[in-house]
Kinemage of the C-alpha trace (Angstrom):
@kinemage 1
@onewidth
@group {chain A} dominant
@subgroup {mainchain}
@vectorlist {calphas} color= white
{ca met a 1} P -10.710 1.039 27.261
{ca gly a 2} L -8.777 -0.918 24.636
{ca glu a 3} L -9.384 -4.195 22.856
{ca phe a 4} L -9.304 -7.655 24.372
{ca ala a 5} L -6.804 -9.647 22.293
{ca ala a 6} L -8.541 -13.012 22.786
{ca asp a 7} L -7.283 -14.661 19.590
{ca arg a 8} L -3.686 -13.679 20.338
{ca his a 9} L -3.994 -15.029 23.873
{ca val a 10} L -5.155 -18.354 22.439
{ca lys a 11} L -2.144 -18.458 20.087
{ca tyr a 12} L 0.193 -17.584 22.972
{ca ile a 13} L -1.156 -20.400 25.155
{ca leu a 14} L -0.890 -22.940 22.350
{ca ser a 15} L 2.704 -21.822 21.652
{ca val a 16} L 4.005 -22.170 25.228
{ca glu a 17} L 4.069 -25.967 25.230
{ca lys a 18} L 5.849 -26.042 21.866
{ca arg a 19} L 8.743 -23.846 23.038
{ca lys a 20} L 10.466 -26.538 25.092
{ca asp a 21} L 13.752 -24.711 25.572
{ca asp a 22} L 12.676 -21.185 26.478
{ca phe a 23} L 12.776 -19.787 30.027
{ca glu a 24} L 9.082 -20.102 30.805
{ca ser a 25} L 8.925 -23.731 29.715
{ca val a 26} L 12.073 -24.720 31.622
{ca val a 27} L 11.079 -23.142 34.949
{ca met a 28} L 7.650 -24.775 34.699
{ca glu a 29} L 9.055 -28.269 34.144
{ca his a 30} L 8.340 -29.319 37.757
{ca leu a 31} L 4.793 -27.913 37.746
{ca arg a 32} L 3.716 -28.600 34.186
{ca leu a 33} L 0.373 -29.970 35.356
{ca asn a 34} L -0.398 -26.593 36.928
{ca gly a 35} L 0.561 -24.903 33.671
{ca ala a 36} L -1.752 -27.259 31.788
{ca tyr a 37} L -4.609 -26.301 34.111
{ca trp a 38} L -3.948 -22.559 33.704
{ca gly a 39} L -3.631 -22.747 29.923
{ca leu a 40} L -6.446 -25.200 29.198
{ca thr a 41} L -8.914 -23.462 31.503
{ca thr a 42} L -8.123 -20.177 29.765
{ca leu a 43} L -8.767 -21.808 26.394
{ca asp a 44} L -12.103 -23.126 27.666
{ca leu a 45} L -13.108 -19.704 29.019
{ca leu a 46} L -12.362 -18.312 25.557
{ca gly a 47} L -14.315 -21.104 23.843
{ca lys a 48} L -11.195 -22.649 22.261
{ca leu a 49} L -10.597 -25.853 24.215
{ca asp a 50} L -11.101 -27.838 21.003
{ca ala a 51} L -7.827 -26.344 19.721
{ca val a 52} L -5.915 -29.034 21.637
{ca asp a 53} L -5.858 -32.820 21.255
{ca ala a 54} L -7.881 -34.018 24.244
{ca asp a 55} L -6.717 -37.631 24.012
{ca glu a 56} L -3.074 -36.581 23.978
{ca val a 57} L -3.546 -34.363 27.049
{ca ile a 58} L -5.446 -37.035 28.987
{ca ser a 59} L -2.857 -39.697 28.158
{ca trp a 60} L -0.072 -37.433 29.465
{ca ile a 61} L -1.992 -36.591 32.646
{ca met a 62} L -2.574 -40.234 33.486
{ca gln a 63} L 1.163 -40.886 33.075
{ca cys a 64} L 1.698 -38.328 35.872
{ca gln a 65} L -0.301 -40.440 38.338
{ca his a 66} L 1.580 -42.215 41.099
{ca glu a 67} L 0.661 -45.636 42.464
{ca ser a 68} L -0.552 -43.856 45.631
{ca gly a 69} L -3.374 -42.280 43.624
{ca gly a 70} L -1.860 -38.795 43.673
{ca phe a 71} L -0.354 -36.948 40.709
{ca gly a 72} L 3.071 -35.411 40.184
{ca gly a 73} L 3.734 -32.133 38.395
{ca asn a 74} L 5.122 -34.054 35.441
{ca ile a 75} L 5.826 -37.639 34.401
{ca gly a 76} L 8.092 -39.357 36.929
{ca his a 77} L 7.718 -36.649 39.572
{ca asp a 78} L 6.591 -37.272 43.151
{ca pro a 79} L 2.872 -36.927 43.912
{ca his a 80} L 1.572 -33.790 45.585
{ca ile a 81} L -1.916 -32.602 46.495
{ca leu a 82} L -1.432 -29.461 44.386
{ca tyr a 83} L -0.834 -31.343 41.148
{ca thr a 84} L -3.562 -33.836 41.988
{ca leu a 85} L -6.145 -31.046 41.968
{ca ser a 86} L -4.822 -29.705 38.655
{ca ala a 87} L -5.096 -33.195 37.136
{ca val a 88} L -8.674 -33.583 38.350
{ca gln a 89} L -9.619 -30.101 37.125
{ca val a 90} L -8.197 -30.695 33.643
{ca leu a 91} L -9.954 -34.058 33.374
{ca ala a 92} L -13.165 -32.280 34.402
{ca leu a 93} L -12.659 -29.728 31.595
{ca phe a 94} L -12.636 -32.570 29.073
{ca asp a 95} L -15.483 -34.448 30.809
{ca lys a 96} L -13.108 -37.372 31.434
{ca leu a 97} L -13.297 -37.872 35.192
{ca asn a 98} L -14.419 -41.418 34.386
{ca val a 99} L -10.812 -42.395 33.535
{ca leu a 100} L -9.934 -42.034 37.228
{ca asp a 101} L -10.119 -44.615 39.958
{ca val a 102} L -12.009 -42.155 42.155
{ca asn a 103} L -11.637 -44.248 45.315
{ca lys a 104} L -7.865 -44.360 44.866
{ca val a 105} L -7.563 -40.583 44.431
{ca ala a 106} L -9.945 -39.952 47.334
{ca ser a 107} L -7.908 -42.293 49.517
{ca tyr a 108} L -4.734 -40.370 48.637
{ca ile a 109} L -6.344 -37.047 49.578
{ca ser a 110} L -7.829 -38.364 52.832
{ca ser a 111} L -4.459 -39.850 53.839
{ca leu a 112} L -3.043 -36.314 53.914
{ca gln a 113} L -5.500 -34.959 56.479
{ca asn a 114} L -3.947 -34.199 59.864
{ca glu a 115} L -5.448 -34.596 63.337
{ca asp a 116} L -6.244 -30.867 63.587
{ca gly a 117} L -8.212 -31.004 60.315
{ca ser a 118} L -5.537 -29.353 58.148
{ca phe a 119} L -3.928 -31.130 55.206
{ca ser a 120} L -0.348 -31.892 54.308
{ca gly a 121} L 0.689 -31.264 50.728
{ca asp a 122} L 2.512 -34.555 50.378
{ca met a 123} L 3.687 -37.623 52.258
{ca trp a 124} L 6.508 -35.592 53.848
{ca gly a 125} L 4.059 -33.411 55.729
{ca glu a 126} L 4.143 -30.009 54.028
{ca val a 127} L 1.059 -28.116 55.222
{ca asp a 128} L -0.819 -25.051 53.911
{ca thr a 129} L -4.350 -23.719 53.324
{ca arg a 130} L -3.617 -21.753 50.167
{ca tyr a 131} L -3.909 -22.652 46.498
{ca leu a 132} L -1.815 -21.437 43.542
{ca ile a 133} L -0.861 -18.062 44.937
{ca ser a 134} L 1.764 -15.807 43.395
{ca cys a 135} L 4.632 -17.875 44.769
{ca phe a 136} L 3.711 -20.350 42.041
{ca ser a 137} L 4.250 -17.808 39.296
{ca pro a 138} L 6.857 -19.174 36.891
{ca val a 139} L 8.244 -15.629 36.690
{ca lys a 140} L 8.840 -15.361 40.451
{ca asn a 141} L 10.048 -18.970 40.397
{ca lys a 142} L 9.685 -19.834 44.076
{ca leu a 143} L 9.700 -23.381 45.347
{ca leu a 144} L 7.099 -25.628 46.926
{ca lys a 145} L 8.939 -25.588 50.231
{ca asn a 146} L 8.068 -21.904 50.676
{ca leu a 147} L 4.332 -22.573 50.821
{ca ser a 148} L 2.173 -22.773 53.966
{ca tyr a 149} L -0.878 -24.423 55.650
{ca asp a 150} L -4.261 -23.126 54.368
{ca arg a 151} L -3.813 -23.725 50.650
{ca phe a 152} L -3.838 -27.481 51.004
{ca ser a 153} L -7.125 -27.422 52.911
{ca tyr a 154} L -8.743 -25.700 49.942
{ca ile a 155} L -7.057 -27.987 47.436
{ca ala a 156} L -8.166 -31.111 49.286
{ca ile a 157} L -11.755 -29.930 49.698
{ca cys a 158} L -12.057 -28.690 46.105
{ca cys a 159} L -10.553 -31.871 44.656
{ca ile a 160} L -12.559 -34.271 46.781
{ca ser a 161} L -15.755 -32.330 46.068
{ca ile a 162} L -15.228 -32.474 42.293
{ca leu a 163} L -14.887 -36.236 42.733
{ca gln a 164} L -18.095 -36.123 44.839
{ca arg a 165} L -16.348 -37.886 47.730
{ca leu a 166} L -16.443 -35.281 50.502
{ca asp a 167} L -17.473 -38.156 52.770
{ca ser a 168} L -13.907 -39.494 52.569
{ca ile a 169} L -12.480 -36.655 54.701
{ca asn a 170} L -13.436 -35.171 58.074
{ca val a 171} L -15.177 -32.032 56.808
{ca glu a 172} L -16.025 -30.729 60.285
{ca arg a 173} L -12.395 -30.770 61.392
{ca ala a 174} L -11.281 -29.219 58.102
{ca val a 175} L -13.761 -26.364 58.510
{ca asn a 176} L -12.775 -25.825 62.141
{ca tyr a 177} L -9.117 -25.528 61.150
{ca ile a 178} L -9.921 -22.974 58.447
{ca val a 179} L -12.050 -20.942 60.845
{ca ser a 180} L -9.137 -20.923 63.310
{ca cys a 181} L -7.160 -18.981 60.677
{ca lys a 182} L -9.686 -16.102 60.690
{ca asn a 183} L -8.419 -12.703 61.834
{ca val a 184} L -10.014 -9.702 63.555
{ca asp a 185} L -9.922 -7.767 60.250
{ca gly a 186} L -12.278 -10.355 58.716
{ca gly a 187} L -9.564 -11.926 56.577
{ca phe a 188} L -7.668 -15.201 56.885
{ca gly a 189} L -4.008 -16.048 57.297
{ca cys a 190} L -2.079 -19.114 56.156
{ca thr a 191} L -2.024 -20.438 59.727
{ca pro a 192} L -3.807 -19.357 62.936
{ca gly a 193} L -2.505 -15.862 63.733
{ca gly a 194} L -0.992 -15.368 60.284
{ca glu a 195} L -1.376 -12.089 58.391
{ca ser a 196} L -4.475 -11.729 56.226
{ca his a 197} L -3.658 -12.138 52.537
{ca ala a 198} L -6.002 -12.117 49.533
{ca gly a 199} L -4.719 -15.474 48.269
{ca gln a 200} L -5.266 -17.113 51.653
{ca ile a 201} L -8.696 -15.524 51.862
{ca phe a 202} L -9.724 -17.068 48.534
{ca cys a 203} L -8.654 -20.496 49.721
{ca cys a 204} L -10.481 -20.239 53.030
{ca val a 205} L -13.639 -18.641 51.607
{ca gly a 206} L -13.636 -21.109 48.690
{ca ala a 207} L -13.343 -24.093 51.011
{ca leu a 208} L -16.075 -22.724 53.266
{ca ala a 209} L -18.310 -22.098 50.234
{ca ile a 210} L -17.841 -25.639 48.927
{ca thr a 211} L -18.660 -27.135 52.353
{ca gly a 212} L -21.683 -24.885 52.918
{ca ser a 213} L -19.956 -23.065 55.775
{ca leu a 214} L -19.939 -19.424 54.671
{ca his a 215} L -21.864 -18.494 57.826
{ca his a 216} L -18.448 -18.418 59.513
{ca val a 217} L -17.475 -15.382 57.409
{ca asp a 218} L -18.229 -11.797 58.457
{ca lys a 219} L -19.148 -10.734 54.929
{ca asp a 220} L -19.236 -6.990 55.513
{ca leu a 221} L -15.969 -6.903 57.440
{ca leu a 222} L -14.195 -9.137 54.923
{ca gly a 223} L -15.799 -7.315 51.997
{ca trp a 224} L -14.411 -4.028 53.289
{ca trp a 225} L -10.890 -5.481 53.640
{ca leu a 226} L -11.060 -6.909 50.123
{ca cys a 227} L -12.440 -3.805 48.410
{ca glu a 228} L -9.603 -1.783 49.956
{ca arg a 229} L -7.227 -3.861 47.832
{ca gln a 230} L -8.131 -1.740 44.780
{ca val a 231} L -5.531 0.957 44.065
{ca lys a 232} L -5.662 4.096 41.910
{ca ser a 233} L -4.735 2.268 38.706
{ca gly a 234} L -7.805 0.051 39.115
{ca gly a 235} L -5.730 -3.045 39.837
{ca leu a 236} L -5.895 -5.070 43.031
{ca asn a 237} L -3.156 -5.977 45.499
{ca gly a 238} L -2.907 -8.878 47.936
{ca arg a 239} L -2.435 -6.891 51.142
{ca pro a 240} L -1.997 -3.254 52.206
{ca glu a 241} L 0.795 -1.158 50.697
{ca lys a 242} L 1.648 -3.691 47.982
{ca leu a 243} L 1.682 -3.133 44.216
{ca pro a 244} L -1.306 -4.275 42.157
{ca asp a 245} L -0.989 -7.595 40.344
{ca val a 246} L -3.291 -9.094 37.710
{ca cys a 247} L -3.496 -12.389 39.623
{ca tyr a 248} L -5.426 -10.620 42.403
{ca ser a 249} L -8.116 -9.934 39.839
{ca trp a 250} L -8.941 -13.552 40.668
{ca trp a 251} L -7.980 -13.925 44.336
{ca val a 252} L -9.849 -10.806 45.479
{ca leu a 253} L -12.724 -10.830 43.004
{ca ser a 254} L -13.609 -14.499 43.490
{ca ser a 255} L -13.878 -13.982 47.252
{ca leu a 256} L -16.007 -10.861 46.780
{ca thr a 257} L -18.239 -12.842 44.424
{ca met a 258} L -18.686 -15.683 46.924
{ca ile a 259} L -19.715 -13.261 49.685
{ca asp a 260} L -21.925 -11.160 47.362
{ca arg a 261} L -19.852 -7.984 47.637
{ca val a 262} L -18.362 -7.805 44.125
{ca asp a 263} L -20.065 -4.453 43.513
{ca trp a 264} L -17.899 -2.920 46.255
{ca ile a 265} L -15.045 -2.389 43.770
{ca asp a 266} L -14.919 -0.412 40.532
{ca gly a 267} L -15.223 -3.184 37.956
{ca gln a 268} L -14.629 -0.927 34.947
{ca lys a 269} L -11.333 0.353 36.350
{ca leu a 270} L -10.230 -3.230 37.020
{ca val a 271} L -11.102 -4.261 33.454
{ca lys a 272} L -9.014 -1.352 32.182
{ca phe a 273} L -6.054 -2.444 34.341
{ca ile a 274} L -6.234 -6.059 33.098
{ca leu a 275} L -6.430 -4.964 29.455
{ca glu a 276} L -3.413 -2.691 29.960
{ca cys a 277} L -1.412 -5.758 31.047
{ca gln a 278} L -1.928 -7.547 27.718
{ca asp a 279} L 0.671 -8.062 25.032
{ca thr a 280} L -1.661 -7.148 22.190
{ca glu a 281} L 0.856 -8.183 19.533
{ca asn a 282} L 2.043 -11.600 20.713
{ca gly a 283} L -0.634 -12.472 23.253
{ca gly a 284} L -0.465 -13.196 26.960
{ca ile a 285} L -1.063 -11.118 30.080
{ca ser a 286} L 1.531 -9.909 32.617
{ca asp a 287} L 1.324 -9.040 36.310
{ca arg a 288} L 1.531 -5.301 35.600
{ca pro a 289} L 1.627 -3.136 32.443
{ca asp a 290} L 4.799 -3.519 30.350
{ca asp a 291} L 6.095 -6.570 32.270
{ca ala a 292} L 6.770 -9.949 30.626
{ca val a 293} L 3.703 -12.104 30.100
{ca asp a 294} L 3.348 -15.643 31.459
{ca ile a 295} L 0.745 -18.403 31.423
{ca tyr a 296} L -0.113 -17.905 35.112
{ca his a 297} L -1.121 -14.248 34.802
{ca thr a 298} L -2.818 -14.895 31.460
{ca tyr a 299} L -5.140 -17.351 33.168
{ca phe a 300} L -5.883 -15.158 36.180
{ca gly a 301} L -6.393 -12.088 34.006
{ca val a 302} L -8.948 -13.899 31.843
{ca ala a 303} L -10.546 -15.450 34.950
{ca gly a 304} L -10.882 -11.964 36.428
{ca leu a 305} L -12.548 -10.724 33.258
{ca ser a 306} L -14.898 -13.708 33.477
{ca leu a 307} L -15.967 -12.759 37.007
{ca leu a 308} L -16.583 -9.229 35.695
{ca glu a 309} L -18.862 -10.717 32.991
{ca phe a 310} L -16.652 -9.413 30.191
{ca pro a 311} L -18.138 -10.054 26.703
{ca gly a 312} L -16.771 -13.130 24.946
{ca val a 313} L -15.489 -14.813 28.101
{ca lys a 314} L -17.412 -17.748 29.591
{ca ala a 315} L -18.585 -17.630 33.196
{ca ile a 316} L -16.244 -19.149 35.793
{ca asp a 317} L -17.261 -20.625 39.149
{ca pro a 318} L -15.610 -18.572 41.926
{ca ala a 319} L -15.182 -21.524 44.295
{ca tyr a 320} L -14.076 -24.312 41.950
{ca ala a 321} L -12.059 -22.126 39.535
{ca leu a 322} L -13.600 -23.985 36.605
{ca pro a 323} L -16.058 -22.793 33.956
{ca val a 324} L -19.626 -22.770 35.278
{ca asp a 325} L -20.794 -25.172 32.576
{ca val a 326} L -18.134 -27.685 33.672
{ca val a 327} L -19.241 -27.433 37.309
{ca asn a 328} L -22.888 -27.832 36.289
{ca arg a 329} L -21.990 -30.919 34.282
{ca ile a 330} L -20.211 -32.463 37.277
{ca phe a 331} L -22.938 -31.873 39.826
{ca phe a 332} L -26.107 -31.634 37.770
{ca gly a 333} L -25.298 -33.701 34.690
{ca arg a 334} L -25.927 -30.780 32.360
């Protein structure tokens, strides 16, 4: 099956931030907080979070906070719900949520909820239910303006739940909006009537899981749609007739895990596909074998291996996209 180059992946992640002038670093300038979340969570899953200076990271993150309570993708950038979640997740990794004014962040998130229960991404009204789907890949280099409704519902619910302030939003309306995006094939689109897509499905199922609303999901119907995303190579795609991509090792597998249907795919073939996407010499994981590696696919490849209970990789929570021990510490104090 091939080796898992964990140590080289750690070195790759630690090197990305140091290479300020290379392509990957430059195109990630506007979403550096997302990159920090991907890289640092990967390090934690590999048991190497102590390889970075926690105080330095936390100081930088807090400099990204806007007076509104939200966070920008980098210092001096406008606040956005997407980067706010990444900031909260990274602080949770380091057990430093106490540095936040929780009420201020919760107020920022709640201010972005719309009348129909959906959420805008920022003060200008961008709306979506998804999360960090492939359009956020630094390799594909697409812009925030191309994103859509469902992602932000997940981001808001995940963020506000980590802060244990779900009472600051209208959960019932948020759930109703997400349910309105459900399709006859069991999947979810980015807006009501939108095409089912594995990334959108993760966001909707994750939000429903966090709010205790998974009864709205037809688990067998959705499980069938999701397991059909596995192709001959063992990899997973995001919708029918598309190429496999390592990132769907997370988007598809996390949803299958939350609805208890993860055994409906061939886990060994998926592990083989992920390992074939590694750069075993320099570290990092790509979207498909022999493509260029990036921090985004490295994280989602390792996260996929985590969901498959791969040896040497810590368990990750499929709804919060954080290590299970971090989630337990937040909610159970252990």
